[in-house]
C-alpha positions in Angstrom: 9.5 -32.6 52.2 8.0 -29.8 54.5 11.0 -30.3 56.7 13.4 -29.9 54.2 11.7 -26.7 52.7 11.1 -25.3 56.3 14.9 -24.6 56.7 14.6 -22.7 53.9 11.7 -20.8 54.7 12.6 -19.8 58.4 15.5 -18.1 56.8 13.3 -15.7 55.1 11.3 -12.6 57.4 8.2 -14.6 58.3 5.9 -12.3 56.6 7.8 -12.6 53.5 7.2 -16.3 53.9 3.5 -16.2 54.6 3.4 -13.9 51.3 5.1 -16.9 50.0 2.8 -19.4 50.9 -0.3 -17.7 50.1 1.0 -17.4 46.2 2.5 -20.7 45.9 -1.6 -22.0 47.0 -2.8 -19.4 45.1 -0.9 -20.1 42.1 -1.0 -24.1 42.4 2.3 -24.3 43.6 1.8 -27.2 46.0 2.1 -31.0 44.7 -1.3 -32.2 45.0 0.2 -34.6 47.6 -1.6 -32.7 50.5 -4.5 -33.5 49.0 -7.1 -34.5 51.8 -8.0 -38.3 52.7 -10.8 -40.1 52.0 -13.9 -38.9 54.2 -13.6 -40.7 58.0 -16.8 -41.0 59.8 -15.4 -40.5 63.2 -14.7 -37.0 61.9 -18.3 -35.7 60.4 -19.6 -33.0 62.4 -22.4 -30.2 62.4 -22.1 -26.7 62.3 -24.8 -23.9 61.7 -27.1 -26.5 60.0 -24.1 -27.6 57.9 -22.5 -31.0 57.6 -18.9 -31.0 57.2 -16.2 -33.7 56.9 -14.0 -32.7 59.9 -13.7 -30.0 62.4 -10.2 -28.9 61.9 -10.5 -24.9 60.8 -8.3 -22.7 59.5 -8.1 -19.6 61.8 -9.0 -15.9 60.3 -5.2 -14.2 59.8 -3.9 -16.6 57.2 -6.2 -16.0 54.0 -6.7 -12.2 55.2 -8.0 -10.9 51.8 -9.8 -14.2 50.8 -7.6 -15.2 48.1 -7.1 -19.1 48.7 -9.8 -20.5 50.8 -10.6 -22.8 48.4 -7.2 -23.7 48.0 -7.1 -24.6 52.0 -9.8 -26.9 51.4 -8.1 -29.4 49.2 -5.5 -28.9 52.4 -8.2 -30.2 54.5 -9.8 -28.2 56.3 -13.3 -28.8 57.4 -13.8 -24.7 57.6 -11.4 -21.8 56.7 -12.2 -18.3 58.2 -10.9 -15.4 56.0 -9.8 -11.7 57.6 -9.8 -10.1 59.6 -11.3 -7.4 57.2 -12.6 -3.9 57.8 -14.4 -1.7 55.8 -11.9 0.7 54.1 -8.1 -1.0 52.8 -5.9 -0.5 55.2 -1.7 -1.3 55.6 -1.4 -2.0 59.1 1.2 -1.6 61.7 4.8 -0.5 59.8 7.4 -3.4 59.5 8.6 -5.6 61.3 5.7 -6.9 62.1 5.9 -10.6 62.9 8.4 -12.8 64.5 8.8 -16.7 64.5 10.0 -18.0 68.5 11.0 -21.6 66.6 12.1 -22.8 70.1 8.9 -21.8 71.7 7.1 -23.3 68.4 5.4 -19.6 68.6 4.3 -16.1 66.9 4.1 -12.7 67.8 2.2 -10.7 65.2 1.6 -7.0 65.2 0.1 -7.2 62.1 -2.4 -4.2 62.7 -5.6 -5.6 60.7 -3.9 -5.4 57.2 -5.9 -6.4 54.3 -7.6 -4.7 51.6 -10.9 -3.4 52.6 -14.7 -5.0 52.3 -15.2 -3.6 48.9 -12.2 -5.4 47.1 -12.5 -8.4 48.8 -16.0 -8.5 48.8 -16.3 -8.7 44.6 -13.2 -11.5 44.9 -15.6 -14.0 47.3 -18.6 -13.4 44.8 -15.6 -14.0 41.5 -14.7 -17.4 43.1 -17.3 -19.3 44.5 -16.4 -21.1 48.0 -16.2 -24.8 47.8 -16.9 -25.6 51.4 -18.2 -23.8 54.9 -16.7 -20.0 54.6 -16.5 -18.0 57.6 -15.4 -14.5 56.9 -13.7 -12.6 60.1 -14.9 -8.4 60.7 -13.1 -5.5 62.5 -13.3 -1.7 62.7 -10.3 0.3 60.7 -7.7 1.6 62.9 -8.7 5.3 62.5 -12.3 5.5 62.4 -14.9 7.6 64.5 -17.5 5.0 65.0 -15.9 1.3 65.5 -20.1 -0.1 66.3 -20.6 1.3 62.8 -17.6 -0.1 61.4 -18.8 -3.2 62.0 -22.2 -3.3 60.4 -20.7 -2.3 57.1 -18.8 -5.2 57.7 -22.1 -7.4 58.0 -23.5 -5.7 55.3 -20.5 -6.4 53.0 -20.5 -10.7 53.6 -24.0 -11.7 55.3 -24.9 -13.0 51.8 -21.4 -14.3 50.9 -20.6 -15.9 53.9 -22.0 -19.5 56.1 -21.2 -17.6 59.2 -19.4 -14.0 60.0 -17.1 -13.5 63.4 -17.2 -10.4 65.2 -13.5 -10.0 66.0 -13.0 -8.0 69.4 -10.3 -9.6 70.6 -7.0 -8.6 68.3 -4.5 -6.9 71.1 -3.2 -5.1 68.0 -5.7 -2.3 67.5 -5.7 0.1 70.2 -8.3 -0.6 72.9 -10.0 -2.9 70.6 -10.3 -4.9 74.0 -12.5 -2.2 75.6 -15.7 -4.3 73.6 -15.1 -7.1 76.1 -16.9 -4.8 78.9 -20.2 -6.3 79.6 -22.2 -2.7 78.5 -20.1 -2.1 75.6 -20.1 -5.7 74.1 -24.0 -5.8 74.7 -24.5 -3.0 73.0 -22.1 -4.4 70.1 -24.3 -7.7 69.5 -27.5 -5.9 70.3 -27.2 -3.3 67.0 -25.4 -6.4 65.4 -29.3 -8.1 65.9 -30.8 -5.2 64.8 -29.0 -5.4 61.4 -29.5 -8.4 60.9 -33.5 -7.8 60.7 -33.0 -5.0 58.7 -31.5 -7.2 56.3 -33.6 -10.1 56.5 -30.4 -12.3 57.4 -30.1 -15.2 58.9 -26.4 -15.4 58.8 -25.1 -16.5 62.0 -22.8 -14.1 64.7 -19.8 -15.8 66.2 -18.1 -13.6 68.5 -14.1 -14.0 68.9 -12.6 -13.3 72.6 -9.3 -12.6 74.1 -7.4 -15.2 76.3 -6.1 -12.6 78.6 -9.3 -12.4 80.8 -10.6 -13.2 84.1 -13.3 -15.5 86.0 -15.6 -12.1 86.1 -15.4 -11.6 82.8 -16.3 -14.9 81.7 -19.3 -15.0 83.6 -20.0 -11.5 82.4 -19.8 -12.1 78.9 -21.1 -15.4 78.9 -24.6 -13.8 79.9 -24.0 -11.6 77.1 -23.7 -13.8 74.3 -26.2 -16.4 75.6 -28.8 -13.1 76.1 -27.9 -11.6 72.4 -28.4 -15.6 70.9 -24.8 -16.0 69.0 -24.4 -19.2 67.7 -20.7 -19.5 68.6 -17.7 -18.2 69.6 -14.1 -18.5 69.5 -12.1 -19.0 72.3 -9.6 -17.7 72.0 -7.2 -14.7 70.0 -3.8 -14.2 70.6 -2.1 -13.1 74.3 -0.3 -10.0 75.3 1.7 -11.9 78.0 2.4 -15.1 78.7 6.3 -14.3 78.2 7.7 -15.3 81.0 8.7 -18.8 80.0 9.3 -18.2 76.5 12.9 -18.8 75.2 13.5 -17.0 72.2 15.2 -13.8 72.4 12.6 -11.8 70.5 10.1 -12.8 73.4 9.2 -9.3 74.9 8.1 -8.0 70.8 5.0 -6.1 71.5 2.0 -7.9 69.5 0.1 -11.2 69.7 1.7 -14.4 71.1 -0.2 -17.1 69.4 1.1 -21.2 69.6 2.0 -24.0 71.6 2.7 -21.0 74.6 -0.8 -20.6 75.0 -2.4 -23.7 74.4 -2.8 -24.4 78.2 -4.2 -21.2 78.4 -6.6 -21.5 75.9 -7.9 -24.8 77.3 -8.8 -23.8 80.5 -10.6 -20.9 79.5 -12.2 -23.1 76.6 -13.5 -25.1 79.8 -14.6 -22.5 81.9 -16.8 -21.1 79.0 -18.3 -24.9 78.1 -19.4 -25.3 82.0 -20.9 -22.0 81.6 -22.8 -22.0 78.3 -24.3 -25.6 78.9 -23.8 -26.4 75.3 -26.4 -23.6 74.0 -23.4 -22.0 72.5 -20.7 -23.8 70.2 -17.0 -23.2 71.1 -14.5 -22.6 68.2 -11.2 -23.8 70.0 -7.8 -22.5 68.7 -4.6 -21.9 70.8 -1.6 -24.3 69.9 -3.5 -27.2 67.7 -0.5 -28.8 65.7 -1.3 -32.0 67.0 -3.8 -35.3 67.2 -2.8 -35.0 70.7 -3.8 -30.8 71.1 -7.0 -31.5 69.0 -8.2 -34.1 71.1 -8.0 -31.9 74.0 -9.5 -29.4 72.7 -12.5 -31.7 72.3 -11.7 -32.7 75.9 -11.7 -29.2 77.2 -15.3 -28.3 75.8 -14.6 -27.2 71.8 -16.5 -28.5 69.0 -14.5 -27.5 66.4 -11.1 -26.2 65.9 -8.6 -23.7 64.6 -5.1 -23.1 63.7 -2.8 -21.4 61.7 0.7 -21.3 63.5 0.7 -25.1 63.3 0.7 -24.9 60.2 3.4 -22.3 60.2 5.7 -24.8 61.7 4.1 -28.6 60.8 3.4 -28.0 57.2 0.5 -27.9 54.9 -0.2 -31.5 55.4 -0.8 -30.6 59.3 -4.9 -31.4 59.1 -4.0 -35.0 57.1 -1.3 -35.4 60.1 -3.8 -34.3 63.3 -6.5 -36.4 61.5 -4.2 -40.0 61.8 -3.3 -39.3 65.2 -6.8 -38.4 66.1 -7.9 -41.5 64.1 -5.8 -43.2 66.6 -6.5 -42.1 70.0 -10.8 -41.8 68.9 -10.6 -45.7 68.5 -8.8 -46.1 71.2 -11.6 -44.8 73.2 -13.9 -46.9 71.6 -16.0 -44.0 70.1 -17.9 -44.0 66.8 -17.8 -40.0 66.1 -15.0 -37.4 68.2 -18.5 -36.0 69.4 -18.5 -38.2 72.4 -15.6 -36.8 74.3 -16.1 -33.2 73.8 -16.7 -31.7 77.5 -15.2 -34.7 79.4 -12.3 -33.1 81.1 -12.0 -34.4 84.3 
């Protein structure tokens, strides 16, 4: 059914199509045929001391304003991350700011943290109790005078509403945000987060979302900072502002972050490098090009304990979780494993 709808949806501007998808889920216009299939022990896992049915998560960026996380759980996602949320409401960058590269199964976006703001979104979450594992992704306002303080504002707003909070330092669409990948700046940021957690007497797990466009020296330094600050998990990775040379679509040179199939291999390589460095001390959530059982399988082999997707659903439709689980089920049974966790990090 989605293949027929896709032709109509893809005639719309990508941001308009996304808004329509949010409204459809919000008002339950999506048929119940997408209801998640029965529990399968092959996919059960634990994250942040909680058991979830499967390791497939919705990445931040889809449900920016925390409007449909419970509907996403109904589509089968094992966990959902909302945001990025800034302290104050902001429009983001001028439109057009999302580009669909159909031939490449990719998106380029330069949205710029458009969202309703922490106060508005925290009220919405309080009114709609979560029915699954919920992560909240936070970042600074574009025009803030103190980016570090903005992260602390986000932590204060959501530490008692989320199952984990993600510190987003990796969007290419907020000028100089990626400067936080610098070892000293990152250490200062995570130290302040740790202090604020203590002030709040909060045990909320902290996750860091990093950029894909980093080198081996930076991997080494970031890993050291993560371990010294007792970060619980790292999301690898956000969108890329490079990797344009092999793209086919005419819009490939649009400014913004590239997501989808073209960043899959780069993401897997980065995951594997961090996996070897972190040595199971910090969980890895793998993102980038996940749209099938095989792509999920390769993320786990590279070292990811959980995975997230967004662009994959744009191209494959709302039944993507069940589709991934069906394919992955067959691949895992072929390996003779009882749970997907047995293959994590087994890349040769």
